[in-house]
PLY file of the C-alpha trace (Angstrom):
ply
format ascii 1.0
element vertex 139
property float x
property float y
property float z
element edge 138
property int vertex1
property int vertex2
end_header
34.96 4.09 -1.10
32.50 6.94 -0.81
30.28 7.86 -3.74
27.83 10.75 -4.06
24.57 11.17 -5.92
23.91 14.91 -5.96
21.22 17.34 -7.06
18.56 19.62 -5.69
15.59 18.24 -3.78
13.08 16.59 -6.10
15.50 15.86 -8.95
15.38 12.04 -8.63
18.32 11.19 -6.38
16.34 8.61 -4.40
15.28 6.87 -7.60
18.96 6.63 -8.64
19.97 5.41 -5.17
17.25 2.73 -5.13
18.22 1.53 -8.61
21.86 1.29 -7.54
21.19 -0.61 -4.31
18.78 -3.03 -6.02
21.29 -3.79 -8.79
24.18 -4.20 -6.33
22.37 -6.76 -4.15
22.83 -9.38 -6.88
26.56 -8.66 -7.20
27.61 -8.32 -3.56
28.50 -11.36 -1.49
27.90 -9.61 1.83
25.17 -7.47 3.39
23.79 -4.08 2.42
22.20 -1.50 4.74
20.02 1.39 3.56
19.47 4.34 5.92
16.59 6.75 5.36
14.56 9.32 7.28
11.38 7.21 6.97
10.13 3.83 5.75
8.53 5.41 2.67
10.75 3.51 0.22
10.81 0.19 2.09
8.79 -1.66 -0.54
10.98 -0.37 -3.38
14.03 -2.10 -1.91
15.01 -5.69 -2.50
14.04 -7.69 0.60
17.69 -8.71 1.12
18.59 -5.08 1.88
18.34 -4.12 5.55
16.51 -0.81 5.81
16.86 1.36 8.88
14.56 4.31 9.54
16.89 6.66 11.43
13.98 8.82 12.62
13.45 6.17 15.31
16.77 7.18 16.88
17.69 10.55 18.34
20.55 11.36 15.96
20.67 15.13 16.29
24.35 15.62 15.49
26.87 14.39 12.95
28.91 12.77 15.74
25.90 10.75 16.92
25.25 9.67 13.34
28.88 8.59 12.99
28.56 6.56 16.21
25.40 5.00 14.79
27.33 3.94 11.67
30.08 2.40 13.80
27.44 0.51 15.78
25.93 -0.97 12.62
29.36 -1.97 11.33
30.35 -3.55 14.66
27.26 -5.77 14.61
27.58 -6.99 11.02
30.95 -8.39 9.98
29.53 -9.26 6.54
28.50 -5.66 5.81
29.83 -4.52 2.45
27.78 -1.45 1.49
25.77 1.29 3.14
23.41 3.67 1.36
22.31 6.97 2.91
19.20 8.60 1.45
18.62 12.23 2.49
22.20 12.22 3.78
22.33 15.87 4.89
19.16 15.46 6.95
19.88 12.07 8.56
23.47 13.07 9.39
22.43 16.49 10.78
24.67 18.25 8.26
22.17 20.54 6.54
23.82 23.88 5.78
27.26 22.60 6.81
30.45 21.67 4.99
30.47 17.89 4.46
34.20 17.57 3.67
35.33 16.39 7.11
32.47 13.92 7.42
33.17 12.44 3.98
36.84 12.09 4.99
35.74 10.20 8.12
33.58 7.91 5.97
36.58 7.27 3.70
38.60 6.25 6.78
35.80 3.93 7.94
35.55 2.50 4.44
39.24 1.64 4.26
39.38 0.30 7.83
36.27 -1.90 7.63
35.91 -2.56 3.87
32.46 -0.97 3.69
31.48 1.19 0.72
29.18 4.19 1.16
26.79 5.77 -1.35
25.23 9.08 -0.28
22.28 10.98 -1.69
23.14 14.67 -1.18
20.57 17.43 -1.78
22.99 19.98 -3.19
23.95 21.01 -6.70
27.38 19.85 -7.80
28.49 23.50 -7.93
27.57 23.96 -4.24
29.73 21.07 -3.03
33.23 21.57 -1.62
35.97 20.88 -4.18
37.37 18.12 -1.95
34.34 15.86 -2.53
33.55 16.56 -6.19
35.68 13.63 -7.38
33.32 11.27 -5.49
30.25 12.23 -7.55
28.83 9.35 -9.58
25.52 10.99 -10.55
24.76 14.71 -10.78
21.12 15.67 -11.42
0 1
1 2
2 3
3 4
4 5
5 6
6 7
7 8
8 9
9 10
10 11
11 12
12 13
13 14
14 15
15 16
16 17
17 18
18 19
19 20
20 21
21 22
22 23
23 24
24 25
25 26
26 27
27 28
28 29
29 30
30 31
31 32
32 33
33 34
34 35
35 36
36 37
37 38
38 39
39 40
40 41
41 42
42 43
43 44
44 45
45 46
46 47
47 48
48 49
49 50
50 51
51 52
52 53
53 54
54 55
55 56
56 57
57 58
58 59
59 60
60 61
61 62
62 63
63 64
64 65
65 66
66 67
67 68
68 69
69 70
70 71
71 72
72 73
73 74
74 75
75 76
76 77
77 78
78 79
79 80
80 81
81 82
82 83
83 84
84 85
85 86
86 87
87 88
88 89
89 90
90 91
91 92
92 93
93 94
94 95
95 96
96 97
97 98
98 99
99 100
100 101
101 102
102 103
103 104
104 105
105 106
106 107
107 108
108 109
109 110
110 111
111 112
112 113
113 114
114 115
115 116
116 117
117 118
118 119
119 120
120 121
121 122
122 123
123 124
124 125
125 126
126 127
127 128
128 129
129 130
130 131
131 132
132 133
133 134
134 135
135 136
136 137
137 138
């Protein structure tokens, strides 16, 4: 499953994402990974959540980011959820249509039983119609 938290920059998407991940850690029997562009929010996360600062890796294309996701999944067979803060930036998809990438995440989700929650810095009205049904929070 892929879920989206959407809204313009500065509207509180990260706060929503952090609240969701911290509430899910008590309900999930497996592992959770949180990807961000820095370690700024590290101390706001439950210590059971594995945080990865993707700025340490040279992920300058969506394909490299996808490979990075596969690598994380291949190393953690207990992985159940992944959270992507600043999704457009960390996935190198700023200014691009995210439909195909979200479809790829859906395929990964169904093949490996990993759920994804993405923080997307776009208004709901600016998103492609194909992903609007995945919105759980619109700010």
